[in-house]
N, C-alpha and C positions, 0 to 999 in steps of 0.2 A: 889749878883745876885739872883733875885727872880725866883722861878720855879712855873709854873702853872700846875696843874693836871686836865686833862679834861677827860670826859667819852664820848666815841663816839660809837653809835650803828650802825653797818654796816652789811647789809645782803649780803652774798655771796653764790654762788652756785658752788659747786665743783663736777665735773664729775668724776666718778670712771674710772679706767683703762678699764673696760669692756664697759662702755658707750662710751668712746673715740674710742675704737676699732670698736664699732657698727657704729659710725659716719663715720669712715674710710671705712667700708664695703659698706656703702651707696654710697660712692663716686666712687668706682671702677667700670669700665665697665665690660661687660660680659667676655671678653677674659682674663682680669686680675683677675676676680673672680675665674676662673678655676685654675689659678696658685696659688691664695691665699688658696683655698681649698686643693690643692695638698700639699702645704707647711704645712698647719695645720695638715693634716693626717700624714705627715712624722714626724712632731715634737711631735704629741700626739698619742701614740699607742692605746689610749682608744677610738679614733674616727675612724670610718670605713664607707665605702660606703655601701649603701643598705637601706632597709626599717627599720625605727626606731623600736626598741623593748624595752619593759619595762625592767628595770634593777633591781628593788627592789622586784621581785617575790620571795617569800619564805624567805625573810630577815626580821627578827623581828625588829620592829622599836626601841624597847627598847634596843635590843642588839646593834643595829647600834649606838644608842645614847651613849652607854657606851664607844665607841671608838672615839667620837668627843671631842675635847678639845679646850681651848681658843686660842691655838697657831695655830689651823687648819685654813688655809686660804681658807675659803669657798667663792669662787668667785661669788656665787649666792646670798649671804646674802644681798649685797647692790645693787642688780640689779634686778629689777622687769620688765620683758618685757612688762607687761600690763600698766606700767606707761607711755609708749610711744605710744601705739596704742590700741584702743578698740578691744575686742575680737570678736565683731560682724562681721560677714562675709559681705563684701560689696555686693551691688546689682549687680555689674558687675562681669564678670568672673574672677576667681582667679586661674584657672587651666592653666597650660602651655601646651595646647593641639594643638598648631599649628603644631608641628611635634615632633617626638620622638627624644631623644638624640642620638639614634642609627643611625638616618638618617643624623646627622650632621657630617661634616668632621672636626674633632676636631683639627687635626694637622694644624698648621699655616705654609704654604709653605714659605721656605726661599730660597733666591737666593745665590749661592756661589760667591766667588770672593775675591780678596785681598783688603785690605784697601787702602785708598788713599796713605798713606805714604809707604806702602809695594810696591805698583806699582812703585812709584818713586825710591825707593831704588834698585829695580831689574833693572830698566833702567840705573841708574847711575853706577851700578856695571859692566854693559856691556861696558860703555864708559870710565870709569876711573879705572886704575889699581894701582895707587899709594895709599898706605895705609893711608898716612896722608890726602890726598884729600878725601878719602872715609869717614874718621872720620869727616872732615869738612862738607861734604855733608850730612851725617847723622844728624849732629847738625842743619844744615839749614832746612832740611826736617822736623825735629822734631819741628821746630819753625813756620812752615806754619800753617795758620789758616784754618778753614773749607772751606773757599772760594778759598784757594790756594795761598793766599798772604803772603808775609814775612813782618810782621808788626814790627819786632824787628830790632833795628839798628845794623849795621855791627860791631861797636866797642863793643856792648854788647855780640855779638856772640863770638868775640875774647876773652872777659873776661870769658864767659861761658866755652869755651874750655880749658882755662888755669886752672880754678878752678875745673871743674868737670872731665876733661880728662887728666889734667896735660900736655896739648898739647899747645906749644907756637907757635902762628901763627900771621901773620900780616893782616891788613885790606885788603891789596891788594890780598893776597892769598885767603881770604874768597870771595872777589869780583870775582875772577877768577872762583872759584868753583860755585858761584851763577850763573854766565853766562852759565855754563854747565847745571845747573838745569833748567834755563829758556829756554833751548833748548829741554827739554823733553816734553812728551805729558802728559796731554792735553796742548795745546798751551796756553801760558799766565801764566802758573804756575810759582811761584817764583817772581812775580812782587811785587813791593813795594807800588804801587798805581794803580788806574784805568788807568791813562794815559799810564804808562809803560806796563800794562797788554795788552791794545789794540795795542800798538806799536809792542810788541813782536809778536802778532798774525798777524798783517799786514805785518811785515817783512818776515814772513814765506810763504806768498802768492806770486803767480806769479805776476810780476811787470807789470800790465796793467795800462792804463791811470787812471782808476777809483781808483785803489789801491794806485798809486803814489799820487793822489790828497787827498785820505783819510789819507795817512801818513803825508802829509804836514799839513792837518787840525789838526790832533791829536797832532803832535809834536810842531807846532808853533802857533796854534790858538785854543787850547783846551778849554780855558775859554769861548771864544766866542761861541764855539760849544755847550758846556754844557748849556749855557744860551740861546741857539737858536737865537743868533744874526747873522742871515744868511746874512743880507745885508752887515755887516762888512766883513764877510769872502769873499763874492763876490767881493767886492772892493779890498781887500788885494791880493787875488789870481788872480784877473782879469779873471774870468771864467764865463761861462754862468750858468743860473739857472738849466738847464738840467744836466750840468757837476757836479754841486754841489749835485743835487738830486741823481745821480748815485753813487757818492762817499759816501754819507750818507747811501745809501742802503747797501753798502759794510760794513760800520761801524756797522750798526744795526745787521748784520749777525754774528758779533763777540760775544764771550762769556765773559761777565764781571765778572763771577764767575767760573773760570775753575775748581776749586776743586769740585764744585757742580755736574759737569757732571759725575765725577767718583763716588761720593757718591750716586747719583740718580740711577746709573747703578747697584751698588753693595748693595744698602740698602735692608733691608728685605721687602718682598712683603707680606703685611698683609691685608687681606680682612676686610672690615667693617662688623662687626657682629651686627645686630640690637638687642637692648635689649627688644624692644616691637614690636608687630605686630598688625597693625590696618587693619581690613578688613571691607568692606561695603556690606551689603546684603539687598536689597529692602529698601534702605533709612535708614537702621539701622547700627550703627557702632558697631564693635565687637573688644574688646581689649584682647590680650593675651600676656603673658610673655614668652620670649624665654626660651625654656626648659633648656638651659644651666644655667639659673638663678634659676632654681628650682631643684637642685641636691638632690638625696636621700642619706641622711646621718643618721647614727645610732651610738649608743654607742656600742663599741666592746663587743660581748657576752663573749669573753675570759676574758676581764677585769671585767665584771659583775660577772662571775663565780669566779674569783680570789678574789674579795671582799667578796663574800658569803663564800668562803672557809676559808678565814682568820677569819671571824666572828664566824664561827663554830669551829675554832681551839682553841689553847691555848691563854692565856691572857698575854703573855710575852711582854716586852718592845719592842723587835724586831718586833713582830707581830703588835703592835700598830703603829710603824713607817711605816711598810709596808702598813697597812690599810690607814694611813694618806696620803701616796704617791698615792696609787691607787684611793682613794676617790678624791683627788685633780685633778687627770687626768680625772676621770669620770665627775666631776663637770665642768671642763673646756670643755670637749666634749659636755656636755648638753648645756652649755651656747652657744657654737659655733653653735650648731644645732638650738637653739632658735633664735640666732642672724641672721642666714641665713633666717629663716622663717620671722622674723621681717623685714629683708631687702626686701624680696619678697612682703610682704603686703604693705610696705611703697612705694615701686616703683610703684605698681599697683594703690594704692590710689592716688598718685601724678599724674601719667600719665592719669588716668581716669579723674581727674579734668582738666588737660590740654586739653584732648580730648573733653570734654563737653564744655569748654570755647571756643575752636576754632573749634566747630562742623562744621560750614559752610565750613571752609577750608578743613577739612578731608572728607567732602562729595563731594566737587567740585574740589579741587586741585587748586583753583583760589587764587593767592596770595593777591589779593585785598580784599578777604574776611577775611584776618587775622585781628583780633581785637587787639587793644593795650592791652598788658598784661605784668605785672611786677611780680617779685617773690612774692611780698606781696599779690597779688590777689589770687594766688594759695595757699599760706600759710594760708590765712584767710578761704578759702573754706575747706581745710582739717584739720584745727585746729592745725597746726604745726608751728615751727619756720621757718623764712625765710632761715636760714642757712641750715635747713634740705632740703628744696626745692632746694636750690642752689646745694647741694651735689648730689641730684638725677639728676638734669639737667646737671651736669658736665660730659662731655665725654660720654653721653648716646645717642643712636640713636633709632629712631622709623621708622619701615618700613610701608609705606602706599601704597595705590594703585597708587599713583602719584610719588613715589620715596622714598628714604631713607633720613631722615633729622636728623641733630643734634638737640637735644631738645632746645638748646639755641636759635635756629632759630626762635622759636615761641614767644620769649620774646622781646618786644619792648615798648618804651615809647609812649606817645600820645601827640597830639597837636590838636588845634581846627581850623577849617576853618572859613572863613568870615561868613558863615551861622550858626556857632556855633556847627557844627557836629564834633565829636571827631574821629580822624583818627590816624592810626598807623604811626610812623615815618618811618617805613619800606616802606610804600606807597610813602612817599615823596622821600625817597632815590631811589626808582625805577624810579620815574619821572626824578630825577637828572641824573641817570645812562642812561636812554633813551635819554635825551637831549644831553648829552655829546657824546653818540654814533652817534647821527644824526647830530651833528654840522658840520659846514664847518671848516675843519682842518687848512685851511689857515687863518681863523679868528675865533679861538675858543672862546667859551663863557666865559666871566669873571664871577667871583662870583657875581658881581653886576647884570649882565645880567641874570644869573641863578635865582637870587632872584626876579628879575622883572618877569621872566617867571612863577615862582611859584605863585607870587601874582596875575597874570592874571588868574591862574587856581583856585584861591580862597585860597591859602596857604600864609598867611601873616607871612613870615619868614625873619628875619634880615640877612644881608649879612654874618656876622660872624658865624651865625648858619649854613648857606649854606656851608661856608668854613669848618666847623666842620664835617658836613655830607659828604662832598666831600673827606676829609682826611680819614674818617672812611671807605669809599668805595675804598680807595687806588687810587683815581684819582688825578694826579698832577695838579698844577695851569695851567691856560690858556696858559701862555708863554711857558711852557714845553710840551704842547700838540700840539703846532704849527707844521705844516708840510708844505713842499714846494708844 
């Protein structure tokens, strides 16, 4: 067997752990940044809040050099903040002067309340007193998904109870307890599919003519109902169109995801905190960074004094180890302070480019003034990677005179009209949205008809592209938009 030896030259770029953490800092929104800073302060005693102070005063450079060694992990050796951003101060404002940090309500209000599973357990404990049934109920409740459905087969729950609880039960016993759970609130919980979920809710309602008809439709004509084959249902049930319409109105009042109702009630109430604020004064835009993104951090004076004290003391091995530890903590604190400053500058640099690119929108608030803009456009303007722009745009909000927007809102692809004019796909989606809202729901517009409508307005778009935009807007196909 012959072996070939080849030489291959390959260029790779490896990011240091510090650079990776900087990229992560860019990605986090304001509220998470506060938590990240708090965590860093707790983990690194050399980092403190307040105005930054010099740490090398009175410390002789040669003395400090005596205590550095090859094993010292100096986190700043392979990380130069200037490699990522010029030191020149941008022409736009870099101060966070919109309001002081003291004016902000830093606490995120949370609503109390039991979890979805806890509420169900409390209810079942009031109804069932048998210990064996309680264990079965707990097992079923633990298997419910976020929507309140039981997606796991009964025989699997029987096996789970045998292996995990050493409890031998039959499928009939599990079914019996499941029926008890399905009688709990919110109505529809414990269902194994949408059809069962809707039936559980209907059977709890007062038996009016409309409810009986609705039950009949869901139990025996569910497929025809989901496909909106209303003519088939009218013939099968031999009812009038008005009777069917009233029954469907009752069905649409039901909750297809009963678990969500509890989670929505009990979930944390978290306000949107804008990362940027744009104001307009006499036709001139002014960009500021939320003061929460510009915290005052410094190296702990206590740790700086500690390093100075060790340097002035003896030269024992123990002191050298202490110096190494303190120096590592101070270097880590310095890096974190630099990284936060770098984050502030990168955020402002990127947002300023977006603001200038979409200037007409920020001056008018008119969505039709939004220009096609992709990540590469901004990356080219600021001279950074697309991935950096993507991290800045991720989960960040900007407050404008016309509302608060997610940065991703301003990015969209472009297409050309018949006249050759380049327009944003967002504009096309708005036309589609308006057309669907204004359509005759008895005869909703098909994708073909929507494509024709767009062509009449000068947008030459294929039907499959219309279907893609419609799906992105969360609009169902014409058949499912049909109403009586």
